[in-house]
N, C-alpha and C positions, 0 to 999 in steps of 0.2 A: 524782472525789471519793472519797477513802478514808474509810470510816466509822471513827470512833474507838471503842475498846472502852469508853469512858466512858458512852455512852448513845446512843439513837437520834436525839436532837435536836442532836447535835454531829458535825461533820465536820472533817477536817484543813484548816487554812488553807494553801492551796497558794501563796499570794503573801505569806506572812508576812515581815515586816520586823523581826522581833525585838520588843524592848520598845516600839518606836515604832509598831507595827502598829495601824491604826485598826479593823481587822476583828475581831481576836482579843484585842487588848490584851497580846500577847506570850506567850500561853499555847500558841499553835500550833494551837488548835482554835477554830472559830467555830460559831455557831448556824445551823441549817438554816432557810432561809426557808420560810414556809408561806402558802398562799392565805388572803387576808383574808376570803373568803366561806365556804369549806367547811373550811378547815384542813388540806387535803391538802399534803403536803410537796413541795418542789420537787425537780427532778432529771430524769433521763432517763426517759421513759415506759417504755422497755424494762426499767428497773430499779425500777419501781413508783412513780416520781415523776410530777409534772406540770410542764409548761412554764408558767412564771408570767410575766405581763405587767403592767407598771406602767400607771397611768392616762396617757392621751395628754397630751402637753404638760408632763409632770412630769419634772424632772431630779433629784429627790430620791431617792437610792438607799435611804434608810431608810424611805421611804413605803410605803403598802400595795401589795401585788402580788396579782394575781388569776389564776386559771386561766381558760381560754376559756369555760367554762360559767358562771362566777360574775362575770365582768368586767362592771361596771355600764354601761360605754359600748358594749357589744355588744348591749344590749337583750334579753338572754337567748338570742341566736342564735349565740353564739360556738361552742358545741358543734356546732350545725348546719353552720356554715361550715367548721369543721375536718373534719367528716364528708364534706362535698362535696370538699374538697381531697384527702382521703385516697382518695376514689373515683377521682379523676383521676390518681392515682399510677401506675396501670397504663398510661397513655398515654405516659409518659416512658421 
């Protein structure tokens, strides 16, 4: 994702279809998704973002997205599970 010079909450729409684009409305830029719990912006963790996950069973891409720590269906253990997975990384 290439950040636009317009502001921090806008990125280039890499799948833009011109005026008919449902993501950006034809402007070429779309809003960055944020965690519905903590407000952290989505993106690669190496670039300061967080991986966001939708609620299980939802197919609505405009619905709320959550980071592992805030996801309501993880019962507050999402960050713990992610930490365990990262600790197993050295085994691969």
